[in-house]
C-alpha positions in Angstrom: -236.2 33.0 -28.5 -232.5 32.0 -28.1 -233.6 28.7 -26.7 -235.5 28.0 -30.0 -232.5 28.6 -32.3 -230.6 25.3 -31.6 -233.9 23.4 -31.8 -234.7 25.2 -35.1 -231.2 24.3 -36.5 -231.5 20.8 -35.4 -235.0 20.5 -36.9 -233.8 22.0 -40.2 -230.7 19.8 -40.3 -232.9 16.7 -39.7 -235.4 17.9 -42.3 -232.6 18.3 -44.9 -230.9 15.0 -44.0 -234.4 13.3 -44.2 -235.0 14.8 -47.7 -231.7 13.7 -48.9 -232.0 10.2 -47.4 -235.5 9.8 -49.0 -234.1 11.0 -52.4 -231.3 8.4 -52.3 -233.4 5.6 -50.8 -235.3 4.5 -53.9 -234.0 5.2 -57.4 -237.2 4.1 -59.4 -240.6 2.6 -59.5 -242.1 0.2 -62.0 -245.5 -1.2 -63.2 -245.7 -4.4 -65.2 -248.4 -6.4 -66.8 -247.8 -10.0 -68.0 -249.5 -13.1 -69.3 -248.7 -16.8 -69.7 -250.2 -20.2 -69.1 -253.7 -18.8 -68.9 -252.5 -16.5 -66.0 -252.6 -12.6 -65.9 -250.0 -10.8 -63.8 -249.9 -7.2 -62.5 -246.8 -6.1 -60.7 -245.4 -3.0 -59.0 -241.8 -2.5 -57.9 -239.2 -0.4 -56.4 -235.6 -0.3 -57.7 -232.2 0.7 -56.2 -229.4 1.3 -58.8 -225.9 -0.1 -58.3 -223.0 2.3 -58.4 -220.8 -0.2 -60.2 -219.9 -0.1 -63.9 -218.3 -3.3 -65.3 -216.7 -3.8 -68.7 -216.9 -0.1 -69.7 -216.2 0.1 -73.4 -217.3 2.4 -76.3 -219.8 4.4 -74.2 -221.5 1.3 -72.7 -221.1 -0.7 -69.5 -222.8 -3.4 -67.4 -224.6 -2.0 -64.4 -227.7 -3.1 -62.6 -230.1 -2.6 -59.9 -232.1 -4.4 -57.1 -235.7 -5.0 -57.9 -238.3 -5.4 -55.0 -241.7 -6.3 -56.5 -245.3 -7.3 -55.4 -247.4 -9.0 -58.0 -251.0 -10.3 -58.2 -251.5 -13.4 -60.4 -255.0 -14.4 -61.6 -255.0 -17.9 -63.0 -258.0 -18.8 -65.1 -257.8 -22.6 -65.2 -257.2 -23.5 -61.5 -256.6 -27.3 -61.1 -257.0 -27.6 -64.8 -260.8 -26.7 -64.6 -261.9 -24.1 -67.2 -263.4 -21.1 -65.5 -262.0 -22.0 -62.1 -259.7 -19.2 -60.9 -256.8 -18.8 -58.5 -255.5 -15.5 -57.1 -252.0 -15.3 -55.8 -249.7 -12.7 -54.3 -246.0 -12.8 -55.3 -243.3 -11.0 -53.4 -240.0 -11.0 -55.3 -236.5 -9.7 -54.9 -234.2 -9.8 -58.0 -230.6 -8.6 -58.7 -230.8 -7.4 -62.4 -227.8 -7.0 -64.6 -228.2 -4.4 -67.4 -226.0 -3.7 -70.5 -226.7 0.0 -71.1 -225.0 3.2 -72.3 -223.0 5.3 -70.0 -225.6 8.0 -70.1 -228.3 5.4 -68.8 -230.4 6.5 -71.8 -231.3 4.6 -75.0 -231.5 0.9 -75.7 -230.5 -1.8 -73.1 -230.6 -5.5 -72.6 -231.0 -7.1 -69.1 -231.0 -10.3 -67.2 -231.9 -11.3 -63.7 -232.6 -14.2 -61.4 -234.2 -13.7 -58.0 -236.2 -15.2 -55.2 -240.0 -15.2 -55.1 -242.5 -16.3 -52.5 -246.1 -17.0 -53.5 -249.1 -16.7 -51.1 -250.2 -20.2 -52.1 -249.0 -23.0 -54.4 -249.7 -22.3 -58.0 -251.8 -25.0 -59.9 -253.1 -23.8 -63.2 -253.6 -25.2 -66.8 -251.7 -28.4 -66.1 -248.8 -26.4 -64.6 -248.3 -27.2 -60.9 -245.6 -25.9 -58.5 -244.8 -27.9 -55.3 -243.5 -25.0 -53.3 -244.5 -21.5 -52.6 -240.8 -20.5 -53.0 -239.8 -20.0 -56.6 -236.9 -18.6 -58.6 -237.8 -16.1 -61.2 -235.4 -15.4 -64.1 -235.9 -13.1 -67.0 -234.3 -11.7 -70.2 -235.5 -8.3 -71.4 -234.8 -5.4 -73.7 -236.1 -1.8 -73.6 -235.4 1.8 -74.0 -234.9 4.6 -71.6 -236.2 8.0 -72.9 -234.5 11.4 -72.1 -237.1 12.1 -69.5 -236.1 8.8 -67.6 -239.2 6.9 -68.7 -238.1 3.3 -69.3 -240.2 1.0 -71.4 -239.3 -2.7 -72.0 -240.4 -6.2 -72.6 -239.4 -9.3 -70.7 -239.7 -13.1 -71.0 -239.8 -14.5 -67.4 -239.7 -18.0 -66.1 -240.7 -19.3 -62.7 -239.7 -22.6 -61.1 -238.2 -24.0 -57.9 -235.1 -25.4 -59.6 -236.3 -29.0 -58.8 -236.0 -28.4 -55.0 -239.2 -30.4 -54.9 -241.4 -32.2 -57.5 -243.6 -31.4 -59.4 -241.7 -28.5 -60.9 -243.6 -27.7 -64.1 -242.6 -24.0 -64.1 -244.5 -21.2 -65.7 -243.5 -18.7 -68.4 -244.7 -15.0 -68.8 -244.5 -12.4 -71.5 -244.2 -9.1 -69.6 -244.6 -5.4 -70.6 -242.8 -3.1 -68.2 -242.8 0.7 -67.7 -240.6 2.3 -65.0 -239.5 5.8 -64.1 -236.1 6.7 -62.5 -236.0 9.4 -59.9 
C-alpha cells in the first residue's frame, strides 16, 4: 500500500497538470459558412488568445488571437463550365487583431492576414489561382455575448500577392460563430 502512494500522488499531479494544460491549450472554437464567386465554403477553427493589450483607452484595447482553420470549398463552375464542380480543402493559419472592450464582451472589429494552403489550384467562374499557397485577409465585425458566444460577419479575400500569374483572387462573405472556453 505504501508503495502505491507515490504512484498515486504522481498520477494525480500528472492528471491535474494535464487538465490545466488542456484548458489553456485552446481558447476557442469556431464554425463559419461563406459564399463568393459561385463557391460555398464551410470552415472550422481553433483559436488561441494573445495576452497582449495594445492602445488601452476608455475601456477598449487592441488584442487578438491565432486562428487555425480547415475549410472545404465547393466551387460550382469549375473551369468556367456551368454545373462542373471542384472541391478543395484549405488549411489556414492567421494572426487576427481585434479592437474590443476590456471585458471581451460586446461589439468588436477585427482584421487579419494569414497563410493558406489549398489541396489543389482553384479555377472557378473565370477566377483562377496559379498556386496552392494563398494569402487570406479579412475585415470583420461582431458581437460577443455574456455567455461567450461570438457571432460575426467577415469579408475575406484570397490571392497569392502576385507571386505567380494568374492571380485573379476570390472574395467571400462569411458568417462566423465561435465560442470561447
